[in-house]
N, C-alpha and C positions, 0 to 999 in steps of 0.2 A: 961580563956576567951580569944577568938581570936578577935583581932581588925581588922576591914576592913579599908583600906586606904580611906581617904576622897575623893581622886581624882578618885577612881574606881566607875563608875556609877552602879546602881542597875539594874539587868537584869529583864525585864518585862516578864510576863507569855506568852504573844503573841510572843515575840522574841524567847523564848525557843521552843515553839510549831512550829514555822517556821523553826527553826534549825533542829529539829528532823524529820520533814516531807520533808527535802530537798532531791531530787532524788540523787542516787548514787549507789554504788555496792550493790546488793541485795535489792534495794529499787526503784522499778519502779515508774513512775509517777502515781498519783492516778487515773487520767483519763484513763490509760491503764490497770488498774488492773481489775480482774474478779469481777463482781458484786456479792454481797452476795445472796446465794440461786439460782444462775444461773450457769449451767455447762459451762465450757470452751470449751467442745467438744460435742455439742448437738446430732450430728449424731452417736457418739460412734465409737468404733474401728471397722474398716472394717473387715468382715469375710473372711477367706481364703478359696479358692476353693479346692475341693478334689485333683485336679490335682497338684496344687501348694504344697499341703501338702505332696502328695506322692513323689514329686521330691525333695522338699527342706528339709522335715523333716525326710524322710526315705532313705537316701543315702545308708545306710548299707544294707537294704533289696534289693535295686536295684543292688548293687554290688554282694550280695549273689546269687541273681537270675542269674545274668550274669555268675558268676563263676560256678554254678551248671549246666548251660547249655553249658558251654565251651566244645568243642570236643577235645579229645586227642587221638593220635594214639597209639594203644595197639596191641602187637603181641602175639597171642595165638596159640600154636601148629603149629608155622611156618606161620600163616595167620595173616596179618596186617589189622586191621579195626579201624574205628573211633568210640569211645564211649564218651558219655558225662561224666563229673565229677560225676554226680549223679549216673549213671550206674556203674562207677568204684567203688564208695563208697559202693553201695549195694553189689557188687561182693566181695569186701574186707570183708564186714560184714558177708556175707554168708560163705566165706572161713574160717573166724575165728570161726564161729559157728560150722562148720563141724570138725575142729581140736580140739574142746573141750573147747573153751572160753565160760565161764558161762555167762558173761555179754552179749556177742554177741548172745548167744542162747536165753536168756530172751528177748532181743530186737527183734530178729527175730520172736519169738513166739508171742510177743505182736503185732507186725506189721501184721503178718499173720492173727491173730484173728480180728484185726481191718479191714483188707482187706476183710475177709469173711463176716463180718457184713455189710460193705459197699456194697459188691456185692449183698448180700441178700436183702438189702434195695432197691437197684436199680431194682432188679428183681421183687420185690413186687410192686413197683411203676409202672414198665412197664406192669406188669400183670393187674393192676387196670386200667391203660390207655387203654390197649387192650380190656378189658371187656367193658369199657364205649364206645369205638369206635364200638365194635361189636354190642352193644345194639342200638347205633345210626343208624347203617346200617340196622338192623332189623326193626326199626321204619320207616326208609326211604323206605324200600322195601314194608312194609305194606301200606304206604301212596301212593306209585306208583301203587300198586294193586288196591287200592280203586279208584284212578283216572281213570285207564283203565276200570275197571268194570262199573263205572258210565257213562263213554263215550260210552261203548258198549251198555248199556241199552237204551240210547237215540239215538243210531245210529250216533254218532259224533266222530270226531277225538279228542283224549285227548288234553287238553291245554298244558300240559307238556309231551313231547314225550320221552325225555331222562332223566335218563337211563330207559330202558325197564325193567319191572319186571323179565323177563327171563334172563337178563344179570347179575343178582346178583348171585354170586357163594359163598355159605357159607360153612365154615369148622367148625362144632360145636366143634370138638375135640381140635383144635388149637385156637378156638375163633378168627378166621380171616375171612375176607370177601374181595372179589375182584370184580370189575365190568369189564366185558369183553365187551367193547364198549364205545361209547361216554357218558360223564357225562352230557354234555349240548350241545346246538346247536353249540357252538364255536368249539367243538372237532370233529364235523361231517366231515369236509374236510380232516382231517388227516386220518380217517378211510376209507373215500372214496378212498384216495390214496392207502392205504393198500389193499383195495379190488381190485383196478385196477392192482396192482402188483401181487396179488394172481391169478387173472384171466389170466394175461399174462403168468405166470409160469405154470398154469394149462394147457393152450393150448400147451405150449412148451413140457409139459410132454406127451401129446398125439402125438405131432410131433416126439418125441424121440421113441415112440413105433412104429411109421410108418417107421422108418429107417430099412434098412436091418440088419440082425443080425451081419454081418461082420463089419458094421460101428459102432456098439455099443461096443467100446473098454472097457467100464465099465459095470460091472455086475449088477449095481443098477441104478435106475433112480434118478439122483440127484434132478430133478425138483420136484419129489414127496416130498422130504424132505423140499424143499424151499417153495412150495406153502402151505404145511401144517403148517409151522412155521407162515405164515401170517394168515392162516385161523383160527387157534385157538385163535388169538387175536381179531378177529372180533365179532360183536354181533351174538348171536345165530341164528337170522333170516337170517343173511348174510352168514352163514357158509355152506360149501358144503361137509364136511367130511362124513356126514350121507348118502349121495346119490352120492358119488364120483364114485363108480363103474358103476352106471347107466349112469352118465354123460360121463364117458370115453368110454363106449360102444356106446353111441350115437355119440360122437365126432369121433370115429374111422371110422364111415361111411362117414364122410366128407372128401372131397379131400384134398390133401396135400397143394395145392395152396390156398384154402380157409382158411386152418388153419394158413398158413403163413400170409395171410392178416389179420386174426383176431389177430394174435400175434402182428403185427405192430400197429393195432388199439389200443389194450390195452396198449402196451408200450408207444405209443404217449400220450394216456390219462393219464397214470402214470406220464410221464414227464411233462405234462401240470399242473397237480395237484401239483407236486413237486415244480415247479416254482412258483405257486400261494402261496404255503406255505413257500417259501424261504428256503426249505430244501437243505442242501449242497449236491452236486453231489458226488457219490462214488469216493473216493480218496485213498491215501496210507493207511490211517487209516482203512477204510473199507476193503481194500484188505488184510491188515495184519490180521484183524479178520477173514476174510474168509479163509485165508491160514492156520491160527491156527486150525480152525474148520475142514477143509478138509484134513489136513496133515495126520491124522491118517487113514482116509479112503483111501487116495491116496497111502500111504505106504503099506497098506494091499493088494492093487492091483498092487504093484510093481513099484510105482512112488515115487520119492523123496519128491516132494512138489506139490502144486497147479500149480506153473509155469511149472514144468516138465510135468504135465498132460496136460496143455494148449498147450505146444509144441507138444506133441504126437497127440493131437486132430487136430492141424493144419496140421501135416504131413499126417494124415489119410484122409484129405479132408473135415473135419467137421469144419464149421465156429465156432470159439471160442465165438464170440459175441452171436451167436444164441444158442450156447450150454450152456454157463455159465450165460447168462442173460446180460442185458445192464447195 
């Protein structure tokens, strides 16, 4: 039996409770503690955005993508070229398959089969989209035919003028359709400019035929090629290919001076429409395209390039501007 000294006072229950609840390490004050049944973070953990996840949580994928796209100089048959790491890897795998590596052969066969299936799927989807688009154009054409027929019965102009029913060109075999001409009123100025260019080139073609045979250093009328290129893109009602021979026969009876005035008129009209449409003036890019197209024709006639042909035309006394167009 243990004796308690008489001098030691007895500890009260209130004092012990106060000692236990005294703030200290691991014991925050009661007034700052979380209330029972209430969350300490009511808004919850903030969600991460996909961009932050891709950058912060997938550094390996980013590094792998950069490494596969890295270009390396490779020399093959004495020719040095730059290839990506991905291309080099596929070439190495193909080389191993060709020398008899069974694993490489299996991988290449599997990848080829997956590629064929993927291409077949894309082709099927493209065919379905093309069929849907072709059907939409057929319905559009039927609607325009109805609009024009209804307007003709009442002797009125159709409310919707473009596209004209005759401008729909259908290819049933390929399931394709194109519209030669404006689709809406907004496209009309562009085709007006193309018609003015066509008319100017058409009159220049007649002027070329009026030149003496010695002045025609080329055996073909280049303006026929140019104005036909514009003509086939115009609406059917604006085209002149069907009666071009008749028009040329009529134009030949007109004097050369009147034809030159008509050429200036159509060229000025085309320039005005070009300025209204903010179309860029012919520059180096257009001349490069023209040189590429005309190089074969010029070489057959004994000229090195379009520049050589223009130089010969200038020496022959033929204005290059009037001959090759503005």
